[in-house]
C-alpha positions as CSV (number, residue, x, y, z in Angstrom):
1,M,113.9,88.4,100.3
2,H,115.5,87.9,103.6
3,I,114.3,89.3,106.9
4,Y,116.6,89.4,109.9
5,A,115.5,89.9,113.5
6,T,116.8,89.4,117.0
7,T,113.6,87.9,118.4
8,G,110.7,85.9,117.1
9,E,108.3,88.7,118.0
10,S,110.2,91.3,116.0
11,M,110.4,88.8,113.1
12,A,106.6,88.3,113.2
13,R,106.0,92.1,113.3
14,A,108.4,92.7,110.4
15,K,106.6,90.1,108.3
16,E,103.2,91.7,109.2
17,I,104.4,95.2,108.1
18,I,105.9,93.9,104.8
19,G,102.8,91.8,104.1
20,G,100.7,94.9,104.5
21,M,102.9,96.9,102.2
22,T,103.0,94.3,99.4
23,R,99.5,92.7,99.5
24,E,97.4,93.3,96.4
25,S,94.2,95.4,96.7
26,R,91.2,93.9,95.0
27,S,88.0,95.6,93.8
28,G,84.9,94.5,95.7
29,K,86.7,93.2,98.7
30,P,85.9,94.7,102.1
31,Y,88.9,96.1,103.9
32,Q,88.4,96.5,107.6
33,D,91.8,98.2,108.3
34,A,91.5,100.8,105.6
35,S,91.3,104.4,106.7
36,S,89.1,106.8,104.7
37,R,89.1,110.5,104.0
38,R,86.1,112.1,102.3
39,R,86.7,114.0,99.0
40,S,84.1,115.7,96.8
41,S,84.9,113.3,94.0
42,G,84.9,110.1,96.2
43,R,86.8,108.5,99.0
44,L,90.5,108.4,99.5
45,L,91.4,105.1,101.1
46,K,94.6,104.3,102.8
47,F,95.2,100.5,102.9
48,S,98.7,100.6,104.4
49,Q,101.7,102.9,104.7
50,A,102.5,102.3,101.0
51,K,99.1,102.0,99.4
52,T,96.5,104.7,98.9
53,A,93.7,104.8,96.4
54,L,91.0,107.2,95.3
55,V,87.6,105.5,94.7
56,H,85.5,107.8,92.5
57,I,81.9,108.4,93.8
58,S,80.5,106.9,90.6
59,E,82.3,103.6,91.4
60,L,80.9,103.2,94.9
61,A,77.5,101.7,93.9
62,D,75.4,100.7,90.9
63,F,73.1,103.6,91.4
64,R,73.6,107.4,91.8
65,V,75.3,108.3,95.0
66,N,74.8,111.9,96.3
67,R,77.1,111.5,99.4
68,T,79.8,109.0,100.0
69,E,78.5,108.5,103.5
70,D,75.4,107.0,102.1
71,V,77.2,103.9,100.9
72,V,80.6,103.8,102.7
73,K,80.5,102.4,106.2
74,L,83.3,103.6,108.4
75,A,84.4,101.3,111.2
76,T,84.6,102.8,114.6
């Protein structure tokens, strides 16, 4: 892949954007930049412009979870 830019700053920004779109998501890894929307069946997580995943409520913990807010901490 080739990335072309007119300045070093725009090149760095392009690499950052592409890296966010192509990085692999891993189970069990905390993501500080993921945005979250509550669903009755779990949490809809958006990792980047290109990656969104639904985490089912039964997969949020090793015990029964009644509300996703009980185990998902949202950064402010």
